[in-house]
All heavy atoms as TSV, in Angstrom:
chain	resi	resn	atom	element	x	y	z
A	1	MET	N	N	0.821	-1.188	0.005
A	1	MET	CA	C	-0.026	0.005	-0.008
A	1	MET	C	C	0.832	1.257	0.025
A	1	MET	O	O	0.456	2.292	-0.500
A	1	MET	CB	C	-0.934	-0.039	1.217
A	1	MET	CG	C	-2.229	0.609	0.917
A	1	MET	SD	S	-3.313	0.379	2.326
A	1	MET	CE	C	-4.811	0.493	1.502
A	2	ALA	N	N	2.047	1.154	0.531
A	2	ALA	CA	C	2.961	2.345	0.540
A	2	ALA	C	C	3.321	2.725	-0.861
A	2	ALA	O	O	3.430	3.882	-1.189
A	2	ALA	CB	C	4.138	2.073	1.367
A	3	ASN	N	N	3.516	1.740	-1.775
A	3	ASN	CA	C	3.890	2.050	-3.117
A	3	ASN	C	C	2.752	2.748	-3.874
A	3	ASN	O	O	2.997	3.580	-4.712
A	3	ASN	CB	C	4.271	0.748	-3.895
A	3	ASN	CG	C	5.619	0.258	-3.477
A	3	ASN	OD1	O	6.409	0.961	-2.895
A	3	ASN	ND2	N	5.869	-1.013	-3.737
A	4	GLU	N	N	1.505	2.389	-3.549
A	4	GLU	CA	C	0.407	3.058	-4.182
A	4	GLU	C	C	0.323	4.502	-3.864
A	4	GLU	O	O	-0.086	5.336	-4.639
A	4	GLU	CB	C	-0.913	2.367	-3.784
A	4	GLU	CG	C	-1.034	0.905	-4.390
A	4	GLU	CD	C	-2.244	0.188	-3.884
A	4	GLU	OE1	O	-3.105	0.831	-3.195
A	4	GLU	OE2	O	-2.387	-0.981	-4.173
A	5	ARG	N	N	0.722	4.879	-2.641
A	5	ARG	CA	C	0.698	6.254	-2.230
A	5	ARG	C	C	1.888	7.038	-2.785
A	5	ARG	O	O	1.757	8.182	-3.112
A	5	ARG	CB	C	0.742	6.336	-0.708
A	5	ARG	CG	C	-0.544	5.908	-0.047
A	5	ARG	CD	C	-0.480	6.075	1.403
A	5	ARG	NE	N	-1.673	5.580	2.044
A	5	ARG	CZ	C	-1.868	5.471	3.299
A	5	ARG	NH1	N	-0.915	5.824	4.124
A	5	ARG	NH2	N	-2.998	5.024	3.812
A	6	THR	N	N	3.046	6.400	-2.912
A	6	THR	CA	C	4.230	7.162	-3.377
A	6	THR	C	C	4.269	7.235	-4.895
A	6	THR	O	O	4.819	8.182	-5.410
A	6	THR	CB	C	5.510	6.527	-2.879
A	6	THR	OG1	O	5.551	5.168	-3.297
A	6	THR	CG2	C	5.621	6.625	-1.364
A	7	ALA	N	N	3.710	6.300	-5.616
A	7	ALA	CA	C	3.794	6.303	-7.057
A	7	ALA	C	C	3.100	7.532	-7.718
A	7	ALA	O	O	3.755	8.253	-8.482
A	7	ALA	CB	C	3.230	5.033	-7.644
A	8	PRO	N	N	1.864	7.909	-7.374
A	8	PRO	CA	C	1.299	9.063	-7.954
A	8	PRO	C	C	2.079	10.371	-7.566
A	8	PRO	O	O	2.202	11.238	-8.418
A	8	PRO	CB	C	-0.131	9.125	-7.408
A	8	PRO	CG	C	-0.418	7.723	-7.017
A	8	PRO	CD	C	0.882	7.155	-6.580
A	9	ARG	N	N	2.536	10.413	-6.380
A	9	ARG	CA	C	3.272	11.632	-5.959
A	9	ARG	C	C	4.560	11.706	-6.740
A	9	ARG	O	O	4.963	12.781	-7.171
A	9	ARG	CB	C	3.551	11.515	-4.473
A	9	ARG	CG	C	4.053	12.847	-3.874
A	9	ARG	CD	C	4.123	12.810	-2.371
A	9	ARG	NE	N	2.776	12.726	-1.791
A	9	ARG	CZ	C	2.445	12.219	-0.634
A	9	ARG	NH1	N	3.438	11.701	0.104
A	9	ARG	NH2	N	1.284	12.197	-0.206
A	10	SER	N	N	5.198	10.554	-6.999
A	10	SER	CA	C	6.431	10.565	-7.741
A	10	SER	C	C	6.171	11.016	-9.188
A	10	SER	O	O	6.905	11.798	-9.755
A	10	SER	CB	C	7.083	9.171	-7.758
A	10	SER	OG	O	8.122	9.100	-8.620
A	11	ARG	N	N	5.094	10.471	-9.804
A	11	ARG	CA	C	4.769	10.897	-11.202
A	11	ARG	C	C	4.405	12.358	-11.227
A	11	ARG	O	O	4.741	13.074	-12.158
A	11	ARG	CB	C	3.645	10.041	-11.735
A	11	ARG	CG	C	4.103	8.699	-12.198
A	11	ARG	CD	C	2.981	7.923	-12.841
A	11	ARG	NE	N	2.670	6.861	-11.915
A	11	ARG	CZ	C	1.455	6.419	-11.632
A	11	ARG	NH1	N	0.446	6.949	-12.252
A	11	ARG	NH2	N	1.267	5.467	-10.803
A	12	PHE	N	N	3.739	12.857	-10.238
A	12	PHE	CA	C	3.351	14.266	-10.141
A	12	PHE	C	C	4.588	15.098	-10.046
A	12	PHE	O	O	4.719	16.149	-10.711
A	12	PHE	CB	C	2.393	14.562	-8.987
A	12	PHE	CG	C	1.931	15.931	-8.901
A	12	PHE	CD1	C	1.085	16.465	-9.824
A	12	PHE	CD2	C	2.381	16.770	-7.855
A	12	PHE	CE1	C	0.689	17.776	-9.772
A	12	PHE	CE2	C	1.961	18.110	-7.783
A	12	PHE	CZ	C	1.092	18.575	-8.769
A	13	GLY	N	N	5.524	14.658	-9.226
A	13	GLY	CA	C	6.815	15.381	-9.075
A	13	GLY	C	C	7.588	15.425	-10.378
A	13	GLY	O	O	8.165	16.444	-10.726
A	14	GLU	N	N	7.584	14.320	-11.085
A	14	GLU	CA	C	8.253	14.263	-12.389
A	14	GLU	C	C	7.607	15.204	-13.353
A	14	GLU	O	O	8.305	15.917	-14.161
A	14	GLU	CB	C	8.255	12.821	-12.958
A	14	GLU	CG	C	9.156	11.878	-12.184
A	14	GLU	CD	C	9.021	10.462	-12.681
A	14	GLU	OE1	O	8.435	10.249	-13.775
A	14	GLU	OE2	O	9.495	9.577	-11.984
A	15	TRP	N	N	6.284	15.238	-13.358
A	15	TRP	CA	C	5.524	16.129	-14.271
A	15	TRP	C	C	5.900	17.596	-13.930
A	15	TRP	O	O	6.156	18.417	-14.861
A	15	TRP	CB	C	4.053	15.880	-14.096
A	15	TRP	CG	C	3.199	16.766	-14.892
A	15	TRP	CD1	C	2.941	16.690	-16.242
A	15	TRP	CD2	C	2.424	17.905	-14.438
A	15	TRP	NE1	N	2.145	17.677	-16.623
A	15	TRP	CE2	C	1.761	18.469	-15.521
A	15	TRP	CE3	C	2.279	18.476	-13.216
A	15	TRP	CZ2	C	0.972	19.559	-15.443
A	15	TRP	CZ3	C	1.434	19.576	-13.067
A	15	TRP	CH2	C	0.805	20.113	-14.172
A	16	LEU	N	N	5.947	17.919	-12.645
A	16	LEU	CA	C	6.281	19.336	-12.268
A	16	LEU	C	C	7.719	19.614	-12.708
A	16	LEU	O	O	7.988	20.726	-13.212
A	16	LEU	CB	C	6.162	19.482	-10.750
A	16	LEU	CG	C	4.740	19.656	-10.243
A	16	LEU	CD1	C	4.753	19.712	-8.703
A	16	LEU	CD2	C	4.077	20.894	-10.799
A	17	PHE	N	N	8.612	18.690	-12.556
A	17	PHE	CA	C	10.006	18.914	-12.940
A	17	PHE	C	C	10.093	19.134	-14.435
A	17	PHE	O	O	10.899	19.953	-14.891
A	17	PHE	CB	C	10.896	17.739	-12.520
A	17	PHE	CG	C	12.289	17.942	-12.826
A	17	PHE	CD1	C	13.109	18.775	-12.066
A	17	PHE	CD2	C	12.876	17.321	-13.959
A	17	PHE	CE1	C	14.446	18.952	-12.384
A	17	PHE	CE2	C	14.200	17.517	-14.253
A	17	PHE	CZ	C	15.013	18.361	-13.508
A	18	GLN	N	N	9.359	18.384	-15.197
A	18	GLN	CA	C	9.383	18.532	-16.671
A	18	GLN	C	C	8.918	19.953	-17.087
A	18	GLN	O	O	9.450	20.537	-18.030
A	18	GLN	CB	C	8.525	17.496	-17.360
A	18	GLN	CG	C	9.119	16.126	-17.301
A	18	GLN	CD	C	8.196	15.073	-17.904
A	18	GLN	OE1	O	7.108	15.348	-18.295
A	18	GLN	NE2	N	8.711	13.864	-18.025
A	19	ILE	N	N	7.937	20.480	-16.342
A	19	ILE	CA	C	7.393	21.779	-16.693
A	19	ILE	C	C	8.300	22.899	-16.155
A	19	ILE	O	O	8.640	23.851	-16.838
A	19	ILE	CB	C	5.964	21.903	-16.148
A	19	ILE	CG1	C	5.041	20.996	-16.967
A	19	ILE	CG2	C	5.463	23.363	-16.295
A	19	ILE	CD1	C	3.635	21.013	-16.477
A	20	PHE	N	N	8.663	22.829	-14.839
A	20	PHE	CA	C	9.369	23.886	-14.181
A	20	PHE	C	C	10.834	23.674	-13.961
A	20	PHE	O	O	11.564	24.529	-13.494
A	20	PHE	CB	C	8.716	24.181	-12.828
A	20	PHE	CG	C	7.261	24.601	-12.954
A	20	PHE	CD1	C	6.234	23.770	-12.551
A	20	PHE	CD2	C	6.911	25.809	-13.530
A	20	PHE	CE1	C	4.929	24.124	-12.693
A	20	PHE	CE2	C	5.607	26.213	-13.674
A	20	PHE	CZ	C	4.625	25.350	-13.213
A	21	GLY	N	N	11.313	22.454	-14.296
A	21	GLY	CA	C	12.726	22.142	-14.094
A	21	GLY	C	C	13.631	22.788	-15.121
A	21	GLY	O	O	13.184	23.521	-16.020
A	22	PRO	N	N	14.896	22.552	-14.978
A	22	PRO	CA	C	15.871	23.150	-15.943
A	22	PRO	C	C	15.673	22.580	-17.363
A	22	PRO	O	O	15.232	21.492	-17.539
A	22	PRO	CB	C	17.216	22.746	-15.381
A	22	PRO	CG	C	16.952	21.502	-14.572
A	22	PRO	CD	C	15.581	21.680	-14.039
A	23	PRO	N	N	15.984	23.370	-18.365
A	23	PRO	CA	C	15.895	22.871	-19.719
A	23	PRO	C	C	16.849	21.721	-19.981
A	23	PRO	O	O	17.999	21.763	-19.513
A	23	PRO	CB	C	16.221	24.091	-20.593
A	23	PRO	CG	C	17.031	24.974	-19.696
A	23	PRO	CD	C	16.533	24.704	-18.274
A	24	THR	N	N	16.366	20.696	-20.655
A	24	THR	CA	C	17.231	19.509	-20.864
A	24	THR	C	C	17.237	19.148	-22.315
A	24	THR	O	O	17.386	17.990	-22.668
A	24	THR	CB	C	16.683	18.340	-20.044
A	24	THR	OG1	O	15.360	18.124	-20.420
A	24	THR	CG2	C	16.797	18.537	-18.563
A	25	VAL	N	N	17.127	20.134	-23.216
A	25	VAL	CA	C	17.117	19.867	-24.636
A	25	VAL	C	C	18.529	19.732	-25.107
A	25	VAL	O	O	19.372	20.602	-24.853
A	25	VAL	CB	C	16.434	21.002	-25.415
A	25	VAL	CG1	C	16.497	20.801	-26.905
A	25	VAL	CG2	C	14.988	21.145	-24.964
A	26	SER	N	N	18.871	18.682	-25.793
A	26	SER	CA	C	20.233	18.461	-26.290
A	26	SER	C	C	20.376	19.171	-27.629
A	26	SER	O	O	19.497	19.108	-28.480
A	26	SER	CB	C	20.531	17.012	-26.455
A	26	SER	OG	O	19.697	16.393	-27.342
A	27	GLY	N	N	21.487	19.851	-27.794
A	27	GLY	CA	C	21.750	20.526	-29.068
A	27	GLY	C	C	20.940	21.805	-29.271
A	27	GLY	O	O	20.821	22.252	-30.382
A	28	ALA	N	N	20.420	22.370	-28.201
A	28	ALA	CA	C	19.609	23.539	-28.363
A	28	ALA	C	C	20.514	24.791	-28.615
A	28	ALA	O	O	21.593	24.860	-28.060
A	28	ALA	CB	C	18.763	23.810	-27.118
A	29	ILE	N	N	20.064	25.669	-29.429
A	29	ILE	CA	C	20.800	26.940	-29.680
A	29	ILE	C	C	20.018	28.022	-28.875
A	29	ILE	O	O	18.907	28.341	-29.170
A	29	ILE	CB	C	20.818	27.268	-31.198
A	29	ILE	CG1	C	21.481	26.165	-31.916
A	29	ILE	CG2	C	21.487	28.623	-31.370
A	29	ILE	CD1	C	21.455	26.344	-33.417
A	30	GLN	N	N	20.703	28.549	-27.848
A	30	GLN	CA	C	20.056	29.509	-27.023
A	30	GLN	C	C	20.787	30.826	-27.081
A	30	GLN	O	O	21.997	30.877	-27.364
A	30	GLN	CB	C	20.029	29.006	-25.566
A	30	GLN	CG	C	19.219	27.744	-25.419
A	30	GLN	CD	C	19.294	27.208	-23.974
A	30	GLN	OE1	O	20.126	27.630	-23.175
A	30	GLN	NE2	N	18.410	26.331	-23.634
A	31	GLY	N	N	20.086	31.878	-26.803
A	31	GLY	CA	C	20.717	33.175	-26.747
A	31	GLY	C	C	20.270	34.064	-27.881
A	31	GLY	O	O	19.698	33.630	-28.902
A	32	HIS	N	N	20.525	35.336	-27.722
A	32	HIS	CA	C	20.136	36.307	-28.741
A	32	HIS	C	C	21.348	37.031	-29.325
A	32	HIS	O	O	21.221	38.112	-29.871
A	32	HIS	CB	C	19.167	37.371	-28.048
A	32	HIS	CG	C	17.955	36.720	-27.565
A	32	HIS	ND1	N	16.941	36.382	-28.389
A	32	HIS	CD2	C	17.545	36.418	-26.294
A	32	HIS	CE1	C	15.961	35.801	-27.642
A	32	HIS	NE2	N	16.306	35.819	-26.407
A	33	SER	N	N	22.460	36.429	-29.184
A	33	SER	CA	C	23.678	37.030	-29.723
A	33	SER	C	C	23.708	36.808	-31.240
A	33	SER	O	O	23.030	35.948	-31.800
A	33	SER	CB	C	24.907	36.388	-29.131
A	33	SER	OG	O	24.988	35.072	-29.547
A	34	PRO	N	N	24.465	37.597	-31.976
A	34	PRO	CA	C	24.573	37.433	-33.427
A	34	PRO	C	C	25.118	36.077	-33.788
A	34	PRO	O	O	24.699	35.445	-34.757
A	34	PRO	CB	C	25.548	38.526	-33.809
A	34	PRO	CG	C	25.488	39.556	-32.739
A	34	PRO	CD	C	25.154	38.822	-31.511
A	35	GLU	N	N	26.025	35.489	-32.938
A	35	GLU	CA	C	26.558	34.197	-33.236
A	35	GLU	C	C	25.458	33.117	-33.077
A	35	GLU	O	O	25.394	32.214	-33.893
A	35	GLU	CB	C	27.682	33.845	-32.235
A	35	GLU	CG	C	28.886	34.722	-32.387
A	35	GLU	CD	C	28.799	36.020	-31.637
A	35	GLU	OE1	O	27.848	36.163	-30.788
A	35	GLU	OE2	O	29.612	36.898	-31.916
A	36	ALA	N	N	24.563	33.260	-32.088
A	36	ALA	CA	C	23.457	32.311	-31.915
A	36	ALA	C	C	22.498	32.435	-33.106
A	36	ALA	O	O	22.008	31.374	-33.619
A	36	ALA	CB	C	22.745	32.566	-30.580
A	37	ARG	N	N	22.219	33.642	-33.545
A	37	ARG	CA	C	21.339	33.828	-34.682
A	37	ARG	C	C	21.923	33.205	-35.963
A	37	ARG	O	O	21.216	32.526	-36.700
A	37	ARG	CB	C	21.048	35.306	-34.909
A	37	ARG	CG	C	19.666	35.710	-34.484
A	37	ARG	CD	C	19.399	37.130	-34.921
A	37	ARG	NE	N	20.437	38.117	-34.563
A	37	ARG	CZ	C	20.480	38.842	-33.458
A	37	ARG	NH1	N	19.453	38.774	-32.647
A	37	ARG	NH2	N	21.463	39.656	-33.201
A	38	ALA	N	N	23.213	33.427	-36.120
A	38	ALA	CA	C	23.843	32.867	-37.305
A	38	ALA	C	C	23.851	31.308	-37.238
A	38	ALA	O	O	23.609	30.645	-38.246
A	38	ALA	CB	C	25.292	33.400	-37.400
A	39	ALA	N	N	24.118	30.789	-36.084
A	39	ALA	CA	C	24.089	29.339	-35.951
A	39	ALA	C	C	22.703	28.753	-36.205
A	39	ALA	O	O	22.559	27.716	-36.811
A	39	ALA	CB	C	24.540	28.928	-34.485
A	40	TRP	N	N	21.662	29.467	-35.719
A	40	TRP	CA	C	20.275	29.087	-35.981
A	40	TRP	C	C	19.991	29.057	-37.507
A	40	TRP	O	O	19.417	28.113	-38.033
A	40	TRP	CB	C	19.323	29.936	-35.246
A	40	TRP	CG	C	17.908	29.598	-35.569
A	40	TRP	CD1	C	17.067	30.274	-36.375
A	40	TRP	CD2	C	17.193	28.497	-35.060
A	40	TRP	NE1	N	15.833	29.637	-36.388
A	40	TRP	CE2	C	15.922	28.535	-35.586
A	40	TRP	CE3	C	17.501	27.472	-34.172
A	40	TRP	CZ2	C	14.939	27.580	-35.285
A	40	TRP	CZ3	C	16.546	26.519	-33.861
A	40	TRP	CH2	C	15.278	26.555	-34.442
A	41	LYS	N	N	20.392	30.123	-38.215
A	41	LYS	CA	C	20.171	30.188	-39.622
A	41	LYS	C	C	20.881	29.090	-40.339
A	41	LYS	O	O	20.326	28.513	-41.296
A	41	LYS	CB	C	20.589	31.581	-40.132
A	41	LYS	CG	C	19.716	32.675	-39.713
A	41	LYS	CD	C	20.183	34.024	-40.237
A	41	LYS	CE	C	19.289	35.136	-39.740
A	41	LYS	NZ	N	19.734	36.431	-40.244
A	42	ARG	N	N	22.134	28.791	-39.930
A	42	ARG	CA	C	22.864	27.667	-40.558
A	42	ARG	C	C	22.095	26.345	-40.358
A	42	ARG	O	O	22.007	25.539	-41.261
A	42	ARG	CB	C	24.264	27.565	-39.990
A	42	ARG	CG	C	25.227	28.576	-40.553
A	42	ARG	CD	C	26.657	28.245	-40.213
A	42	ARG	NE	N	26.859	28.059	-38.759
A	42	ARG	CZ	C	27.179	29.072	-37.915
A	42	ARG	NH1	N	27.283	30.294	-38.341
A	42	ARG	NH2	N	27.387	28.794	-36.613
A	43	ARG	N	N	21.607	26.136	-39.115
A	43	ARG	CA	C	20.917	24.911	-38.846
A	43	ARG	C	C	19.632	24.755	-39.680
A	43	ARG	O	O	19.338	23.743	-40.229
A	43	ARG	CB	C	20.557	24.838	-37.381
A	43	ARG	CG	C	19.873	23.563	-36.996
A	43	ARG	CD	C	19.665	23.487	-35.523
A	43	ARG	NE	N	18.948	22.238	-35.187
A	43	ARG	CZ	C	18.466	21.955	-34.034
A	43	ARG	NH1	N	18.720	22.769	-33.051
A	43	ARG	NH2	N	17.816	20.851	-33.861
A	44	VAL	N	N	18.870	25.845	-39.793
A	44	VAL	CA	C	17.638	25.830	-40.574
A	44	VAL	C	C	17.999	25.561	-42.008
A	44	VAL	O	O	17.310	24.753	-42.720
A	44	VAL	CB	C	16.878	27.165	-40.438
A	44	VAL	CG1	C	15.801	27.281	-41.463
A	44	VAL	CG2	C	16.356	27.326	-39.043
A	45	GLU	N	N	19.045	26.160	-42.564
A	45	GLU	CA	C	19.447	25.911	-43.949
A	45	GLU	C	C	19.883	24.515	-44.153
A	45	GLU	O	O	19.575	23.893	-45.190
A	45	GLU	CB	C	20.526	26.894	-44.338
A	45	GLU	CG	C	20.862	26.793	-45.817
A	45	GLU	CD	C	19.689	26.990	-46.751
A	45	GLU	OE1	O	18.788	27.805	-46.495
A	45	GLU	OE2	O	19.632	26.239	-47.778
A	46	GLN	N	N	20.568	23.917	-43.195
A	46	GLN	CA	C	20.963	22.515	-43.320
A	46	GLN	C	C	19.737	21.588	-43.325
A	46	GLN	O	O	19.706	20.617	-44.120
A	46	GLN	CB	C	21.857	22.139	-42.147
A	46	GLN	CG	C	23.257	22.725	-42.209
A	46	GLN	CD	C	24.049	22.507	-40.937
A	46	GLN	OE1	O	23.482	22.036	-39.924
A	46	GLN	NE2	N	25.311	22.862	-40.957
A	47	GLU	N	N	18.710	21.949	-42.517
A	47	GLU	CA	C	17.538	21.079	-42.512
A	47	GLU	C	C	16.786	21.218	-43.827
A	47	GLU	O	O	16.292	20.233	-44.363
A	47	GLU	CB	C	16.617	21.524	-41.364
A	47	GLU	CG	C	17.145	21.149	-40.035
A	47	GLU	CD	C	16.296	21.725	-38.858
A	47	GLU	OE1	O	15.315	22.407	-39.114
A	47	GLU	OE2	O	16.655	21.424	-37.722
A	48	ARG	N	N	16.745	22.400	-44.372
A	48	ARG	CA	C	16.068	22.603	-45.701
A	48	ARG	C	C	16.812	21.835	-46.768
A	48	ARG	O	O	16.186	21.178	-47.640
A	48	ARG	CB	C	16.011	24.072	-46.020
A	48	ARG	CG	C	15.008	24.880	-45.229
A	48	ARG	CD	C	14.993	26.314	-45.640
A	48	ARG	NE	N	14.096	27.062	-44.782
A	48	ARG	CZ	C	14.149	28.361	-44.607
A	48	ARG	NH1	N	15.095	29.104	-45.176
A	48	ARG	NH2	N	13.305	28.958	-43.803
A	49	ALA	N	N	18.139	21.910	-46.761
A	49	ALA	CA	C	18.927	21.189	-47.755
A	49	ALA	C	C	18.707	19.713	-47.643
A	49	ALA	O	O	18.616	19.016	-48.671
A	49	ALA	CB	C	20.440	21.559	-47.612
A	50	ALA	N	N	18.620	19.219	-46.433
A	50	ALA	CA	C	18.445	17.760	-46.262
A	50	ALA	C	C	17.036	17.377	-46.762
A	50	ALA	O	O	16.911	16.316	-47.406
A	50	ALA	CB	C	18.553	17.432	-44.775
A	51	ARG	N	N	16.024	18.220	-46.580
A	51	ARG	CA	C	14.695	17.865	-47.084
A	51	ARG	C	C	14.721	17.926	-48.587
A	51	ARG	O	O	14.041	17.079	-49.193
A	51	ARG	CB	C	13.687	18.871	-46.521
A	51	ARG	CG	C	13.042	18.401	-45.201
A	51	ARG	CD	C	11.944	19.282	-44.773
A	51	ARG	NE	N	12.577	20.230	-43.836
A	51	ARG	CZ	C	12.344	21.467	-43.693
A	51	ARG	NH1	N	11.447	22.067	-44.416
A	51	ARG	NH2	N	12.982	22.194	-42.787
A	52	ARG	N	N	15.390	18.923	-49.170
A	52	ARG	CA	C	15.409	18.980	-50.646
A	52	ARG	C	C	16.118	17.782	-51.193
A	52	ARG	O	O	15.683	17.218	-52.177
A	52	ARG	CB	C	16.147	20.285	-51.039
A	52	ARG	CG	C	15.334	21.519	-50.942
A	52	ARG	CD	C	15.978	22.695	-51.670
A	52	ARG	NE	N	17.279	23.055	-51.113
A	52	ARG	CZ	C	17.492	24.027	-50.253
A	52	ARG	NH1	N	16.510	24.797	-49.869
A	52	ARG	NH2	N	18.688	24.272	-49.820
A	53	ALA	N	N	17.227	17.353	-50.575
A	53	ALA	CA	C	17.963	16.161	-51.064
A	53	ALA	C	C	17.118	14.918	-50.932
A	53	ALA	O	O	17.150	14.053	-51.757
A	53	ALA	CB	C	19.277	16.011	-50.287
A	54	LYS	N	N	16.314	14.850	-49.853
A	54	LYS	CA	C	15.519	13.657	-49.618
A	54	LYS	C	C	14.359	13.594	-50.693
A	54	LYS	O	O	13.997	12.528	-51.124
A	54	LYS	CB	C	14.898	13.728	-48.230
A	54	LYS	CG	C	14.034	12.560	-47.850
A	54	LYS	CD	C	13.457	12.727	-46.477
A	54	LYS	CE	C	12.498	11.622	-46.176
A	54	LYS	NZ	N	11.869	11.794	-44.862
A	55	ASN	N	N	13.803	14.712	-51.030
A	55	ASN	CA	C	12.700	14.774	-51.982
A	55	ASN	C	C	13.139	14.763	-53.462
A	55	ASN	O	O	12.314	14.535	-54.328
A	55	ASN	CB	C	11.877	16.033	-51.725
A	55	ASN	CG	C	11.125	15.948	-50.425
A	55	ASN	OD1	O	10.806	14.884	-49.931
A	55	ASN	ND2	N	10.873	17.098	-49.812
A	56	ALA	N	N	14.406	14.940	-53.674
A	56	ALA	CA	C	14.928	14.966	-55.081
A	56	ALA	C	C	15.062	13.597	-55.633
A	56	ALA	O	O	14.968	12.602	-55.101
A	56	ALA	CB	C	16.252	15.698	-55.131
């Protein structure tokens, strides 16, 4: 019976952590610097090129 009480609380805690916890995205480009903007544009262009190559 103890597990039944702790399991929902644990899942609720995990849910709260996913919403309010630290960001855990791998490979994210963060920031508003010119370098970050340029890196974002390069990444978008690479994705577009990959889609064009896939569809060609």
